[in-house]
C-alpha positions in Angstrom: 0.7 20.3 3.8 2.0 20.3 7.3 5.3 21.6 8.6 6.8 20.4 11.9 10.0 22.2 12.9 12.6 19.5 13.8 10.5 16.7 12.4 13.6 14.8 11.4 15.1 15.0 14.9 15.3 11.8 16.9 12.9 11.0 19.8 15.9 11.6 22.1 15.9 15.2 21.0 12.1 15.5 21.6 12.3 13.8 24.9 15.0 16.2 26.1 13.2 19.2 24.7 9.8 18.4 26.1 10.9 17.2 29.6 14.2 18.7 30.5 14.2 22.1 28.9 15.7 24.9 31.0 17.4 23.0 33.7 19.4 26.1 34.5 16.3 27.5 36.2 17.2 25.3 39.2 20.4 27.4 39.8 22.9 25.4 42.0 21.0 22.1 41.6 21.0 22.4 37.8 24.2 20.5 37.3 23.0 17.6 39.4 19.8 17.4 37.4 21.7 17.5 34.1 23.8 14.5 35.3 20.6 12.6 36.3 19.0 13.2 32.9 22.1 12.0 31.1 22.3 8.8 33.2 18.7 7.7 32.6 18.6 8.7 29.0 17.9 5.7 26.7 18.5 6.3 23.0 15.5 6.1 20.8 16.9 6.5 17.3 13.7 7.2 15.3 12.1 10.5 14.3 8.6 12.0 13.8 9.1 11.9 10.0 9.1 8.1 10.2 5.4 8.3 11.4 4.1 9.7 8.1 1.2 7.8 6.6 1.7 7.8 2.8 -0.8 6.7 0.2 0.0 4.6 -2.9 0.7 7.8 -4.9 3.2 9.1 -2.4 0.9 11.7 -0.9 0.9 12.2 2.9 -2.3 11.7 4.8 -1.7 14.7 6.9 -4.4 14.1 9.5 -3.3 10.5 10.2 0.4 11.4 10.2 -0.2 14.3 12.6 -2.3 12.2 14.9 0.4 9.6 15.2 3.2 12.2 15.6 1.4 14.2 18.3 0.4 11.0 20.2 4.0 9.9 20.2 5.1 13.3 21.5 2.5 13.1 24.3 3.8 9.7 25.2 7.3 11.1 25.6 6.3 13.8 28.0 7.4 12.6 31.4 7.3 9.0 30.1 10.3 8.2 28.0 8.6 5.1 26.6 8.5 4.5 22.9 5.0 3.5 21.9 4.8 1.5 18.7 2.9 4.1 16.6 5.2 3.1 13.7 3.4 -0.3 13.7 0.1 1.5 13.1 1.6 3.7 10.4 3.0 0.6 8.6 -0.5 -1.0 8.8 -2.1 2.1 7.2 0.6 2.3 4.6 0.1 -1.4 3.8 -3.7 -1.0 3.5 -3.1 2.0 1.1 -0.9 -0.2 -1.1 -3.3 -3.1 -1.1 -6.2 -0.8 -1.9 -4.3 0.8 -4.8 -3.4 -2.7 -6.2 -7.1 -3.8 -5.9 -8.3 -0.7 -7.7 -5.6 -1.1 -10.3 -6.3 -4.7 -11.0 -10.1 -4.0 -11.2 -9.5 -1.4 -13.8 -7.3 -3.7 -15.9 -9.9 -6.5 -15.8 -12.6 -4.0 -16.8 -10.5 -2.8 -19.8 -9.9 -6.4 -21.0 -13.6 -7.1 -20.7 -14.5 -3.8 -22.4 -16.6 -2.4 -19.5 -16.6 -0.5 -16.3 -14.8 -1.9 -13.2 -16.9 -4.0 -11.0 -17.2 -2.9 -7.3 -18.5 -6.2 -5.9 
């Protein structure tokens, strides 16, 4: 099981945390930088937890989830562009559901026929 602190925080939070942390270090210019950051900020109301890949039994595929989540964070560093990792997560989740249905229907057919499931 993986644990990511602030996994449910929005990408806005992550963008600010990764790119604009510690603006006070610029002393007298810090207020000017804070204004600039707030002016160019575009809301991205999604979170890392939405990039979880879940199998048909509700278990998280930790390696795939972490890959998509870390890639999204890398995209946010100095590049506030939302990359559609969620589309890939949805694709994997759809494949997992389809695979589970195929396995399930193969087992049901085998039970009706009185034999083992066919893997053709």
